[in-house]
C-alpha positions as CSV (number, residue, x, y, z in Angstrom):
1,X,0.0,0.0,0.0
2,X,2.8,2.4,0.9
3,X,4.6,1.5,-2.3
4,X,1.5,2.4,-4.4
5,X,1.1,5.8,-2.6
6,X,4.8,6.5,-3.3
7,X,4.5,5.6,-7.0
8,X,1.4,7.8,-7.4
9,X,3.1,10.7,-5.7
10,X,6.2,10.3,-7.9
11,X,4.1,10.2,-11.0
12,X,2.1,13.3,-9.9
13,X,5.4,15.1,-9.1
14,X,6.8,14.2,-12.6
15,X,3.6,15.5,-14.2
16,X,3.9,18.7,-12.2
17,X,7.5,19.2,-13.4
18,X,6.4,18.7,-17.0
19,X,3.3,20.9,-17.0
20,X,4.4,23.7,-14.7
21,X,5.6,25.8,-17.6
22,X,2.4,25.3,-19.6
23,X,-0.2,25.5,-16.8
24,X,1.6,27.7,-14.3
25,X,0.1,31.0,-15.5
26,X,-3.4,29.4,-15.9
27,X,-3.4,28.2,-12.3
28,X,-2.4,31.6,-11.0
29,X,-5.2,33.2,-12.9
30,X,-7.7,30.7,-11.4
31,X,-6.3,31.4,-7.9
32,X,-6.7,35.2,-8.4
33,X,-10.3,34.7,-9.7
34,X,-11.1,32.5,-6.7
35,X,-9.8,35.1,-4.2
36,X,-11.7,37.9,-5.9
37,X,-15.0,35.9,-5.8
38,X,-14.3,35.0,-2.1
39,X,-13.7,38.7,-1.3
40,X,-16.8,39.9,-3.2
41,X,-19.0,37.3,-1.3
42,X,-17.5,38.5,2.1
43,X,-18.1,42.1,1.2
44,X,-21.7,41.4,0.2
45,X,-22.3,39.7,3.5
46,X,-22.9,36.2,2.1
47,X,-21.4,33.1,3.4
48,X,-18.3,32.7,1.3
49,X,-18.1,28.9,1.8
50,X,-21.5,28.1,0.3
């Protein structure tokens, strides 16, 4: 079981190394959008987690 988890983490790490150049900017844009939506919901007085 521990070996399977280690292999999965290694594969995900390698995928991260290969795709960080292509998807790095896109992930940052998604994070910024998520933070903006969160702040707007807080400012409007809504529950930001629903």
